[in-house]
C-alpha positions as CSV (number, residue, x, y, z in Angstrom):
1,X,63.1,-0.1,7.9
2,X,66.3,-1.8,6.9
3,X,67.4,-1.8,10.5
4,X,64.1,-3.6,11.4
5,X,64.7,-6.1,8.6
6,X,68.2,-6.8,9.9
7,X,66.9,-7.0,13.5
8,X,64.2,-9.5,12.3
9,X,66.8,-11.7,10.8
10,X,69.6,-11.5,13.4
11,X,68.1,-10.3,16.8
12,X,66.0,-12.9,18.6
13,X,64.3,-10.4,20.8
14,X,63.1,-8.3,17.8
15,X,61.9,-11.4,16.0
16,X,60.0,-12.5,19.0
17,X,58.4,-9.1,19.4
18,X,57.4,-8.9,15.8
19,X,56.1,-12.5,15.8
20,X,53.9,-11.5,18.8
21,X,52.5,-8.6,16.8
22,X,51.9,-11.1,13.9
23,X,50.0,-13.4,16.2
24,X,47.9,-10.6,17.5
25,X,47.2,-9.5,13.9
26,X,46.3,-13.1,13.0
27,X,43.9,-13.3,16.0
28,X,42.2,-10.0,15.3
29,X,42.4,-10.0,11.5
30,X,41.0,-6.9,9.8
31,X,40.2,-5.3,13.2
32,X,43.9,-5.2,13.9
33,X,44.6,-3.6,10.5
34,X,42.0,-0.9,11.0
35,X,42.9,0.0,14.6
36,X,46.7,0.0,14.0
37,X,46.2,2.2,10.9
38,X,43.9,4.6,12.7
39,X,46.4,4.9,15.6
40,X,49.4,5.3,13.2
41,X,47.6,7.6,10.7
42,X,45.5,9.7,13.0
43,X,46.4,9.5,16.7
44,X,50.2,9.6,16.5
45,X,50.5,12.4,14.0
46,X,47.9,14.5,15.8
47,X,49.6,13.8,19.2
48,X,53.0,14.9,17.6
49,X,51.4,18.1,16.2
50,X,49.9,18.8,19.6
51,X,53.1,18.1,21.5
52,X,55.7,19.6,19.3
53,X,54.0,22.5,17.4
54,X,51.2,23.5,19.7
55,X,53.1,23.3,23.0
56,X,50.5,21.0,24.5
57,X,47.5,23.2,23.7
58,X,44.7,21.1,22.3
59,X,42.3,22.9,19.9
60,X,39.0,22.2,18.2
61,X,41.0,21.8,15.0
62,X,42.8,18.8,16.5
63,X,39.5,17.2,17.3
64,X,38.2,17.8,13.8
65,X,41.4,16.4,12.3
66,X,41.0,13.2,14.4
67,X,37.3,12.9,13.4
68,X,38.4,12.9,9.7
69,X,41.7,11.0,9.9
70,X,40.8,8.1,12.2
71,X,38.0,6.6,10.0
72,X,39.9,7.4,6.8
73,X,43.1,5.7,7.9
74,X,41.2,2.8,9.5
75,X,39.6,2.1,6.1
76,X,42.8,2.6,4.2
77,X,44.6,0.2,6.6
78,X,42.0,-2.5,5.9
79,X,42.4,-1.9,2.2
80,X,46.2,-2.2,2.5
81,X,45.8,-5.4,4.5
82,X,43.6,-6.9,1.7
83,X,46.1,-5.8,-0.9
84,X,49.1,-7.3,0.9
85,X,47.2,-10.6,1.4
86,X,46.4,-10.6,-2.3
87,X,50.0,-9.8,-3.3
88,X,51.1,-12.8,-1.1
89,X,48.6,-15.1,-3.0
90,X,49.5,-13.7,-6.4
91,X,53.3,-13.8,-6.1
92,X,54.2,-15.7,-3.0
93,X,55.5,-14.8,0.5
94,X,59.3,-15.4,0.1
95,X,62.1,-12.9,0.3
96,X,63.3,-13.5,-3.2
97,X,63.8,-11.2,-6.2
98,X,61.2,-13.2,-8.2
99,X,58.6,-12.4,-5.5
100,X,59.6,-9.0,-4.1
101,X,60.2,-7.2,-7.4
102,X,56.7,-7.8,-8.9
103,X,55.1,-7.0,-5.6
104,X,56.9,-3.6,-5.4
105,X,56.0,-2.9,-9.1
106,X,52.3,-3.7,-8.7
107,X,52.2,-1.8,-5.4
108,X,53.9,1.3,-6.5
109,X,53.0,1.6,-10.2
110,X,49.4,0.2,-10.2
111,X,47.9,0.2,-6.7
112,X,49.3,3.7,-5.8
113,X,48.6,5.6,-9.0
114,X,45.2,4.1,-9.6
115,X,43.8,3.9,-6.0
116,X,45.8,4.8,-2.9
117,X,47.3,8.1,-3.9
118,X,44.3,9.6,-5.7
119,X,41.9,8.5,-2.9
120,X,44.2,10.1,-0.3
121,X,44.6,13.3,-2.2
122,X,40.9,13.5,-2.9
123,X,39.9,13.0,0.7
124,X,42.4,15.5,2.1
125,X,41.4,18.1,-0.6
126,X,37.8,17.4,0.3
127,X,38.5,18.0,4.0
128,X,40.7,21.0,3.5
129,X,38.1,22.5,1.1
130,X,35.4,22.5,3.8
131,X,34.0,19.0,3.0
132,X,32.7,20.1,-0.4
133,X,33.2,17.8,-3.4
134,X,34.3,19.7,-6.5
135,X,34.0,18.5,-10.1
136,X,37.7,19.3,-10.6
137,X,38.7,16.4,-8.3
138,X,38.0,14.0,-11.1
139,X,39.7,15.8,-13.9
140,X,43.0,15.1,-15.7
141,X,44.2,18.6,-14.6
142,X,43.6,17.7,-10.9
143,X,45.4,14.4,-11.3
144,X,48.4,16.1,-13.0
145,X,48.7,19.0,-10.6
146,X,47.7,17.4,-7.3
147,X,48.0,13.6,-7.5
148,X,51.2,13.4,-9.6
149,X,53.3,15.5,-7.1
150,X,51.9,13.3,-4.3
151,X,52.9,10.2,-6.2
152,X,56.5,11.4,-6.4
153,X,56.4,11.9,-2.6
154,X,54.8,8.5,-2.3
155,X,57.5,6.8,-4.3
156,X,60.2,8.5,-2.4
157,X,58.9,7.1,0.9
158,X,57.1,3.9,0.0
159,X,59.3,2.3,-2.6
160,X,62.0,1.7,0.0
161,X,59.5,0.9,2.7
162,X,57.5,-1.7,0.7
163,X,60.7,-3.3,-0.6
164,X,61.6,-4.0,3.0
165,X,58.0,-5.0,3.9
166,X,57.8,-7.5,1.1
167,X,61.0,-9.1,2.3
168,X,59.3,-10.1,5.5
169,X,56.5,-12.6,6.1
170,X,53.0,-11.3,5.2
171,X,51.8,-11.6,8.8
172,X,54.4,-9.0,9.9
173,X,53.8,-6.5,7.1
174,X,50.8,-4.7,8.5
175,X,52.4,-4.1,11.9
176,X,55.4,-2.6,10.2
177,X,53.3,-0.7,7.6
178,X,51.7,1.1,10.6
179,X,55.2,2.2,11.7
180,X,55.9,4.0,8.4
181,X,52.3,5.3,8.1
182,X,52.7,7.9,10.9
183,X,55.6,9.6,9.1
184,X,53.8,9.4,5.8
185,X,50.6,11.0,7.2
186,X,52.6,13.9,8.5
187,X,54.1,14.5,5.0
188,X,50.8,14.1,3.1
189,X,48.9,16.3,5.6
190,X,51.5,19.1,5.3
191,X,51.4,18.8,1.4
192,X,47.6,18.9,1.4
193,X,47.5,21.9,3.8
194,X,50.1,23.8,1.7
195,X,48.1,23.2,-1.5
196,X,44.9,24.3,0.2
197,X,46.5,27.6,1.3
198,X,48.3,28.3,-2.1
């Protein structure tokens, strides 16, 4: 992400490419956010699993994973877009400490612990538990044992990522968010699957 930030600032070709993505996002609005997040959060991770770990053998489980992940990450992408736009309105859209620091703090220490991480953990636990809601999902124990470890993983990945994202114009943030999302989904899917089997 730091390389992309530097390329944005100093490489005209990269800036032109990212600006073309920003124009496409501006034209399509929420549709772009939903589609980009579904591709990044569902299609790319499933394709990588199929290609690298299953040696090109597609299974019914891959199809089931896509049926769950595509709508979920589409909805989360729209939520993130809404949140990034709100952050730009609340704090501004400049690459300055006075703007970026509060955005990162609100993102990582309010939005993530109160919404993004619990919802993601709940949804993956629901899927991995055979699509059955359990009362334990909404207990302090579940939050402590399942959401808090995911939060530490979230902070390890997303604090550096969103710091870079908030240093870029708001119109470029969602296209680059999608880039980081694929890696994150692979991590969170693995964590959820390990917890389901433990």
